[in-house]
C-alpha positions, 0 to 999 in steps of 0.5 A, spaced: 500 499 500 505 504 501 508 503 495 502 505 491 501 511 495 508 513 493 508 511 486 501 515 485 505 521 489 511 521 484 506 521 478 502 527 480 509 530 481 511 529 474 504 531 471 505 537 475 512 539 472 510 537 465 504 542 466 508 547 469 513 547 463 508 546 458 505 553 461 511 556 460 512 554 453 505 557 452 507 564 455 513 564 451 510 563 445 504 569 447 509 574 449 514 573 443 508 577 439 510 583 442 515 588 439 516 592 433 513 589 426 513 590 419 506 587 417 503 585 411 495 585 411 493 580 405 485 578 404 482 575 398 475 572 397 476 565 395 469 562 394 462 565 393 455 561 395 450 566 393 446 564 387 445 572 385 449 574 378 449 581 381 453 579 387 460 583 387 465 580 391 470 584 396 476 586 392 483 583 394 486 587 399 494 588 400 496 593 405 502 594 409 504 598 416 509 598 422 506 596 428 508 596 436 505 590 440 506 593 447 506 588 453 500 591 458 500 586 463 504 580 464 501 575 469 501 568 471 494 567 468 493 573 464 497 576 458 495 583 455 498 586 449 496 592 445 497 593 438 499 600 436 499 602 428 504 607 426 502 611 420 505 617 416 512 619 414 517 617 419 519 625 421 511 626 422 508 619 425 501 618 427 499 613 432 493 609 431 491 605 437 489 598 434 486 592 437 488 588 443 489 581 445 488 578 452 490 571 453 487 568 459 489 561 462 484 556 463 478 561 463 471 559 464 467 565 462 467 568 455 463 573 451 461 570 444 459 574 439 452 572 436 450 577 431 447 585 431 452 587 436 450 582 441 455 578 445 452 571 449 455 570 456 457 563 456 460 559 462 465 553 460 466 547 465 473 547 468 474 540 464 473 544 458 478 549 458 484 545 462 490 547 459 487 552 454 488 559 453 482 564 451 484 569 446 480 575 447 480 580 442 478 588 443 476 593 438 480 600 438 475 603 444 476 596 448 469 594 446 469 586 445 470 583 438 471 576 439 473 570 444 475 563 443 479 558 448 483 553 445 490 549 446 497 552 444 501 546 440 508 546 440 510 540 436 516 539 430 519 545 432 512 549 431 508 553 436 501 555 434 494 556 437 488 556 433 480 556 434 474 558 430 469 563 433 464 568 431 465 575 430 463 582 427 465 584 421 472 587 420 473 594 419 475 593 412 468 590 410 463 593 415 463 600 411 462 597 405 458 591 406 451 590 409 449 583 405 452 579 411 452 580 419 457 575 422 464 573 420 466 566 422 473 566 424 478 561 424 484 564 427 491 561 427 497 564 430 503 561 429 510 563 431 516 563 426 523 565 426 522 572 423 516 574 427 509 571 427 503 569 422 496 571 423 492 566 418 485 566 417 480 562 413 473 566 414 466 565 412 461 571 411 455 569 414 448 571 414 445 570 421 438 571 424 434 569 430 430 562 429 434 561 422 440 557 420 446 561 418 447 562 411 454 562 408 455 567 402 462 567 401 469 565 404 475 569 405 483 567 406 487 572 411 494 571 411 498 577 415 505 577 417 509 580 422 516 581 421 520 583 427 524 589 426 529 593 431 524 596 437 527 603 435 523 603 429 517 603 433 519 609 438 513 613 436 508 608 439 512 607 445 512 614 447 505 615 445 503 609 450 507 612 455 503 618 455 497 615 454 497 608 458 493 611 464 487 613 460 486 607 457 487 603 463 481 607 466 477 605 459 479 597 460 477 598 468 470 600 466 469 595 461 472 590 466 466 592 470 461 591 464 464 584 463 464 582 471 456 583 470 456 576 467 450 577 463 449 577 455 451 584 452 448 588 447 451 595 445 449 601 441 452 602 435 451 610 436 450 615 441 448 621 439 449 619 432 456 618 434 460 611 435 464 610 441 471 610 439 470 618 436 468 619 444 474 616 446 479 618 441 477 625 444 483 626 448 481 633 451 474 631 453 475 624 455 481 623 459 478 621 466 473 616 469 469 622 470 468 623 463 470 616 460 465 611 465 459 614 463 460 615 455 461 607 455 455 606 460 451 609 455 453 604 450 450 599 454 443 597 452 439 595 459 
């Protein structure tokens, strides 16, 4: 009996060490996406499914940019990274606060996008997310975009994470198209020798209550992040030093909203103005007294 107990304790100890080492690998892979990158954004519509001769596919998109990925939070179970896009000439750079990605270990609470500015609150069991990381992606105003939980894979010299989830239309589409209202995103983040790759295979979906989803087309996205010297992104680093306190207030308010653990519906506009235009107004929205009420005004009761 004593030998069985010792063997059991030994196996548990080995299992714990293996899990800790795997988690460390995951953390290193996630944080390796930080830094200064030359980014190539590539999207192309691949297949059409609508039986409509007047259907016009989206144009193929190729774009480039310089992006700084700032490590905002580095916890044992949470890593937060803010993307900052640098546009304009090097002598007069302009910083665009871009998307944010948070990674949470063995997270059980998710806001999964439904459609038409509604996110469903979903609770998963601990067994469902064992060893997994939830990637939470946020829009430029730190409002929710999409979330999904999967396992980081480290095999044959590769490190990658992939997941399928629903999301609102991307910015490159929603200002131009109204013939679909949901993007089913198949995301793959892969760490490579010179940076990382964001590989996507997406469905363009019409979603209505009480009806099955209708796929009208599919697209391929292939975004490459090539690491360059951090000095090339100094303008973004300076921006973050000057503005990080404000955006911490914004994140704190959204965390308060998310902590209500209930379905979330957001207004598209308040007083005919979208949220990011309020929050990007540095003069009038720079404290909790002004930021918190405007975010709350976009939350439907």
